[in-house]
LUMDO-257228 format. One record per residue: residue in three letters; x, y, z of N, C-alpha, C in turn. Coordinates in steps of 0.05 Angstrom, whole numbers, plus 5000, padded with zeros to 4 digits. Layout:
<atoms>
ALAXYZXYZXYZ/...
</atoms>
This chain:
<atoms>
MET075145877525076045727548078845627543/ASP080545647563083245547561083345247562/ARG084945127544085244827544087544757563/PRO087144537578089344457596091744357581/ASN094044377593096544277581096343977577/THR096843877553096443587548098743427559/ASN100943557568103143407579102943347609/THR100943457621100543407650097643317655/HIS097243197678094543117686093743287710/VAL091243367710090243527732088143357748/ASN088643327773086743197790085543397810/LEU083043377815081743547835081543387861/GLU082643507881082443387908080643547925/ILE078843417939077043547957077843477986/ASP078543678001079243638028076943738046/ALA075843568062073543638078074243858098/ARG076743888106077444088126077644368113/THR078644388088079044648076076744738059/GLY075044558051072644628036072844588006/PRO073444807990073344777961075544597950/ALA075044507926076944337912079444487904/THR081744357905084144477896085344307874/ALA086544427854087644287831090544197838/VAL091143957831093843847836094843757808/THR097143857800098243787774100243557778/LEU099843347763101643117765103543117742/PRO105842987745107842977722106642807700/PRO107642857675106542697653107242397656/GLU105542237645106041947646108141877626/THR109741677632111841587613110541407592/PRO111441417567110341247547110740957553/GLU109040787543109240497549111840377541/ASN112940467518115440347508117840407526/ASP117740617542119940687559119840547586/GLN117640407591117340277617118740007616/ALA119439917640120539647643118439447636/PRO119239197628117238997621115138937642/ASP115938947668114038897689111939107692/GLU112539347682110639567684108839587659/ARG109139417640107539427615105439207615/ASP104439137638102338927640103338657629/GLY105938597631107038347623107538327593/GLN107138527578107538517549110538537543/LEU111638327532114538317525114838347495/SER117038447486117538457458118438177449/VAL118338127423119137857413122037807420/ASP123738007419126537967425126937887455/GLU125338007472125437937501124537657505/ILE122437577491121337297494123437097484/VAL124637147461126636967450129036947468/GLY129837177480132037177499131437007524/LEU129037027535128336867558128336567551/LEU127236497528127136217520129836107514/GLU131536277502134336187496135936137522/GLU135536307542136936267568136335997580/ARG133835907576132935657588133135417570/GLY134135447546134435227527131835137515/LEU129935317513127235237502126835337474/LEU128835467463128535577436128235357415/GLY129435117420129134897402126234807398/ILE124734817419121834757417120434947398/VAL120935207402119735407386120535367356/ASP123135317352124135287324122835037311/THR122534827326121334587315118434637306/VAL116934767324114134827317114035027293/CYS115735217293115835417271116335267245/GLN118335087245119034947221116734767212/SER115434617230113334437222110834587212/ARG110434827221108134987213108735207193/SER111235227184112135437165111535717176/LEU112235767200111836027213114536127222/SER114736387228117136497239116936517270/ARG119236557282119236597311117636847319/ASP117837057303116337297308113437247309/GLU112437077291109537017291108736857315/VAL110236657322109536477344109836617371/CYS111836777374112436917399111037187401/GLY109737277379108537537378105737547391/ARG104237757385101637797397099337727378/GLY099937617354097837547335095737357346/ARG093237397338091137237349089637067328/THR090737047304089336877284089536587293/ARG087736427283087536147292090135987289/HIS091336007265093735847260096035937278/LEU096236187285098336287303097636197332/ALA095136217340094436137367094935847372/ILE094235677353094635387356097635327357/ALA099235457341102135417341103235497368/ARG102335717379103235817405102435627427/GLN099935527425099035327445100635077444/GLU101434997420103134757416105834797430/VAL106935027427109535097440109235077470/TRP107035197481106635187510106234907519/TRP104834737504104334457512107034307513/HIS108734347492111334217492113034307515/ILE113034557521114634657543113734537569/ARG111034517573109934407597110534097599/GLN110333957577110533667577113433567576/HIS115033697559117633577552120033717564/SER119633917579121934057592121933987621/ASN123134157637123334107666120834157681/GLY118534127669116034157683115534447692/TYR116034637673115534917680112634957688/SER112135127707109435187716108035367696/TYR105435377698103835557681104735847684/PHE105335917709106236187715108836247701/GLU110736057702113336097689113036117659/ILE111435947647111035947618109736217610/GLY107836307626106536557621108536787623/ARG110436777642112436987644114336987620/PHE114936747610116736737586115436877562/PHE112736847560111336957536109837217542/GLY110137317566108737567573105737537573/ARG104837307583101937247585101237177613/HIS098637197619097637117645097536817646/HIS098036707670098136407672095436277664/SER093236417668090636297660090436277629/THR091736447615091836427586093436177578/ILE095536117592097135877587095535627593/VAL094135627615092435397622090335347600/HIS088935557592086935537571088135437545/GLY090535547538091835467513092635177513/ILE093735087534094634807536092234617535/ARG090134687549087634527548086434517520/SER086534747507085434757479087134577461/TYR089734587464091434417448091034117454/GLN090634057480090133777487087533677474/ARG085433857472082933777458083533717429/ILE085233877416085933827388087333557386/LEU089133497404090533237404088633007407/ARG086733027426084732817430083032777405/ARG082132997393080532987369082032847346/GLN084632907343086232787322086632487328/ALA086932417353087232137360084731977354/LEU082332107358079831977352079531937321/LEU080532127307080332117277082731967265/LYS084531877283086931727275088631877255/ARG088832137259090632297242093232337257/PRO095432367242097932427256097732717266/PRO098932777290098833047300100433237282/PRO099833497282101033677264104033717269/PHE105033637292107833687298109533447291/SER108433237279109932997273112033057253/GLN114332937255116632987237116732777215/LEU114532727202114532537180116032657156/PRO117532487142118832597118116732677097/PRO117432877081115532967061115032747040/MET112532727032111832527012112532626984/PRO113532446966114032536939111332616926/LEU111632786906109132886892107632656880/SER108932466868107532246855108631986866/THR106931826880107931576892106931336876/ARG105331376856104431146840105331176811/ASN105330956798106130946770103731046754/PRO104031256738101731366724100531166703/SER102130976694101030786675099630556688/ALA099930526714098630306729095630356731/PRO094030146729091130176731090430266759/ARG088330436760087330516786085630296799/GLY085630296824083830106836084630006861/
</atoms>
């Protein structure tokens, strides 16, 4: 049996007036990477995300979160789904929503190539973390406290 050409797609169309099915050959699909960002289901490259954030003066927020959590821009702006990356990304979204010009969920989602409902969920998740930390009276992870010296007590002093 002959195998169809893998570079084209064949659709069978049935026309009620003519009777039997006729094969229609469609042009090959373009690879995802050659498509414009809008045609890739909103998935932007890290460079595109950084460019959008830089245009709007929001890159400082990303850099602050990256520095406080010892992560890179690529990790925070990327597609990684591990817990520490997700929380860092949610923190960035929360800061953009709270401390900038009040960007909408849709706009923040567009900056990061995400659906607005993902942004809503992420910001709510981060707010739960903040409430939990407030109940436990812990400083939030984004606080800019100076690093503590390794030893703050005199080793010869009695414990107690």
